N, C-alpha and C positions, 0 to 999 in steps of 0.2 A: 504493500500500500504506500510505502514511503519512496516514491520515485523521484520527482523533482525536489520534494522536501528533504530527501536524504542528505543533501549537501548544505542544508540551511541551518544557520545558527538561530536558536530559539531563545527568547527571553520570557520567562514566566514571572509575572508580577502578582504578588499577593498583598492586598491591603490588610491592615490590622485594625482599621477603624471599627469594623463590625464585631471585634472581639468582646466589646462591652455589651453586645446584644445577644450573645449566645454563650453556651457553655464551653469552657476551655477544652474539655475532652473532645468536643465535636471538631474544634479547630485542629487539634492534634491528629485526629482521624483523617481530616481533610489533607493535612500535610503528608501523612503516611501514604495515602492513596496517590497523591501527585508524585511523590518520590518513586513509588513502584512503577507508575506509568512512564515517568521520566527515564528510569533505568531501562525499561523495555525500549523506549525510543532511542536511547544512546546505543543500545546493543544492536538494534536493527538498522539504524541510519548511519552511525559513525559520525554524527554531527555534534556540534558543541551546544551546550545549554547553559544559560545564565539564570539564576534564581535571585529575584529581588523581593525583599520583604520590607514594605514601606509602613512606618508606624509613627505614632506620636509618643514621645517619651512619657506623657501623662498616662498612657495606657500600659506601657511596659518599658523596662530598662533594656539597654543593649545586651547586658548579660543574660537577662531572661529570654530575650528573643533568640540569642545564639543557643542557649540551652534547649529551647523548644525545637528549633530547627535541627540541631545536632541529634537530639534524641529521636526525632521522627524520620529524618533522612538517613541516618546511620552512615554506612559506607558509600552511599550514593552521593553524599555531600562532597566527598573528595573528587568526584568525577565532574563536578560542575563549578562554575564561577558563582560564588555566593556574595551578594551585596546586601548588607544590613543598612537600611536607609532611614535614619531618624529624621523626622520632619516635625519640629515643635509647633503646636497649634494647628496642625493640618487636619483636614477632614477627608471624607471618602474620595471625592473626585480630584481633590488636590493631590492626594497620594497616588492616584492613578496617573495623572498628568506628569507629575515630577518623576514618577517611576519610569515612564516612557522616555523622558529626557536622559535618563541614565542607562537605558537599554542599549546593549551592543548587538542584539540579535536581529536578523533580517525580519523575523516574525515576532510580534509582541503578543503574548497570551495573557489575558486577564482572568483570574479566578479568585473569588472572595474567600476569606478565611472561615466563613460559616456554611459553605455549601459542601455537599459530598459528591464528587465526580463519580459517575457510573463507569462500568467496564468499557475500556477502549475510548474513553472520553477524549484524551489528548490526540489519539490517532485520528479520530473522526474530525476533530476541530482543525487539524493541520492539513488533512488531505486536500481540501479545496484549493490550497495554494499551489497545487500542481498546475492549475490553470493560471497563466500569467495575468489574465484579465481580472482575477479576483483580488480585491483589496481588503475585504472584510469577511470573516467567517463567523457567523452568529450561531452560538449554541442554544440549547433549549434548557430552561430552568422550570422545574415543576415541583409541586408539593405532594406529599404522600401522608394523608391523615391516618391516625391510629386510635382515634377516640371520637365519640359523638361530637364533642366540643370542636375538635380540630376538623372534623368532616364538615360541620356547619360553617366554620370559618373558611375552609377551602372552597366551599360553594360561592362565598362572597368575595374572596380575596383576589389579589392581583394575578397570581401565577396560575397557570392551567393545572389540571389534574391529569395524571396518567392512568389510562384504563388498563385492565388486566391484559389486554391484547397488545399493549404498547402504544395505542393511539392516544392523542391528547384532546382535551376538551376545547382548546383553541390553538391555532397555529400562528407562527410568525410574531412572537412577542419579543420586542427589543429590550435587551437587558445588558448591563455592564458587568455582571458578575460571572459571565461565561461567554467570552468573545475573544477573537484574535484579529489582529491587524498587521498589515505590512508596516514596518517601522516608519517609513516615510509618510504613510497615510495618517497614523495617529499623531505624529509630530506636526504635520501640516494642519490637521483638523482635530485638535485636542477637545476634551469635554469643556463646553463653555461655562462661564460663570453666570449663574441665574439666581434670582431671589427665591428659589424653591429648594426643598429638601431632596427631591428626586426629579427625574424627567430630563436631566442633562443628556442622557444617552440617546433619547429620542431626537433632541435638537441636533446633536452631533451627527446622528445618522442621516438626518435631512440634508445637512451640509455635504456629507459624503456623496449622497445620491444626486444632489444638485450639480456636483462637479464630476459626475460620471464615474464614480468609484464603484466597481463591481462588488455586490454583496451576495454571498452564498449562505443559504439557510441550512445549517448542518444539523438536521433533525435528530441524528443519532449521537451527537455530542451532548450528552445530558448530564445535568447536575441536579441533586435534590436539595431544595431550600427549606430551612427550618421555619416554623411558625414563630410569631412574636412570643416572648416569654411572659406568661401570666396575663391576667385580665388587664392590668394597667398597661402592659406592653401593647396589647391589642387596641385599646382605646387611644393610646398615644399615636400609634401608627395610623389609625383612622383619622384623627385630628390632622396629622401631617398630610395625609392624602387629600382631605378636604381643602386644606390651605393651598395645596399645589394646584388643585382643579381651578379654584377661583383665581389664583394668581396668574396662571397661564392664560385664562380667559382675558384678564385685564391687560396682560402684556400683548396679547394678540388684538386688542382693541375691541373685544366683544363686550361692549358695555351697554347695548341697547336695552336688554331685558335680563339683567344678571340674576335677579331673584327667580324669575321663571326658568332660566337656564339651569340654575342650581337644583330646582325642584325636579325638572324632567331628567336631569342626569341621575338624581337619586332613584327615580322610578326606573330608568334604564338599567342601572346597576342591580336593582332588585330583580328585574326581569332576567338579567344574565345569570344571576344566582339560581333562578328557577329553571332556566334552560340547562344549567350544569346539573342540577338535581335530576332532571329528566334523563340526561345522558348517563348519569351514574346510578340509575334505578336498579341495575343488576349487580352493582358493585358493593353497595352498602345497605344496611337495614333501612326499610322504608315504611315502618309502622306509622300509625298516626302520631305517636309520640316523637319518633325520629323526624318526621316531616315538620312538626311544630318546632322542634329544637333547631333544625336547619334554618327554617324561616326566621325564627327569633334571632339567631346569631347574625344572619345577613342584615336584618332590620337594625340590630344593635350597632353593627359595624358601620354601615352606610348612613344610619341615623346620626352617629357621631361625626361622620364625614360631612353630612349636610349642615349640622350645627357649626362646624368649623368654617365651611364656606360662608355661612351667614355672618359669622363673626368677622371674617376678612372683609366682607362688604360693608358691615356696620361700623367697625372700629379696627381697622387694619393694624395700626401701629401697636395698640394695646395687645391685640391678639398675637401678633408676631413676637412681641416681647414675652408674653406668657409661654408660647411654644419654645422660645429660645431658652427659657429658664427650666424646661423639663430636665430631669436628671439624666436622661439618655435619649438622644435623638436618633431615629432610624434613618439609615442611608443605604439600605441594602441593594437597591436596584441599580 
């Protein structure tokens, strides 16, 4: 499978901003998986690999980062170029952009510290670059619920679900936690600075497509994404989603009927949750209790999102200050 990519130097960039939103054990597992797949790539391709771990010293010290990488990569670490990149005061997209500036690889691979790559993830993500017209290889990020609460949240949330036959509830979801670029592409079109917590990846993709950069949807390059931690984490994420919906509308000049737009978006998202529930009817229990629980979870999540949109419209400065003061802000996408 590694034909043209066989001679390509690859830089793998891992952000550590999401470490505060997930369990450390999950991040360790992620690093072990990436190490195993990197070892396989090195053996089969003979190419060079660079590993960059970008982090804020407020989240971890340099010694802690090195210990985590050394314990998870083991002997593979000696076969790659490792760069520990401390970036004081940095956030999710800043870590990705500055990581790309330090990348030496022809291909820059982004994978987040809280996702779990599935078998052959790296192989599938790199294969499209065999075609010289491809500048971006977009992987798939999905969720896998294991409880009634998480199933209800999955029906409402951002990421698609994966069916037992491997199909997804939605296709072509733009994410920054599982994507690869040619180095010259990501350096020329970095993630833009926006007054939103997420969505920079969508704006960056628009720039790439406007300039004729070829995008390949690598549907077999899959990673599993965690759910927010606890009820507070879910509500926090819903508030941030609602803030971003309203802010993007304002930035785009959609100011004619903002309250009506917010309401109909809320209705549309509840309808999407219902469609997902119908698609998943054979995958999860669908008793009357379960259906009520799924509907209630979707209503809770997007109800909080709608409240946040209304707060942005009514008192934007105060609401953004409140969101900025949250103990942990989500940036996963």
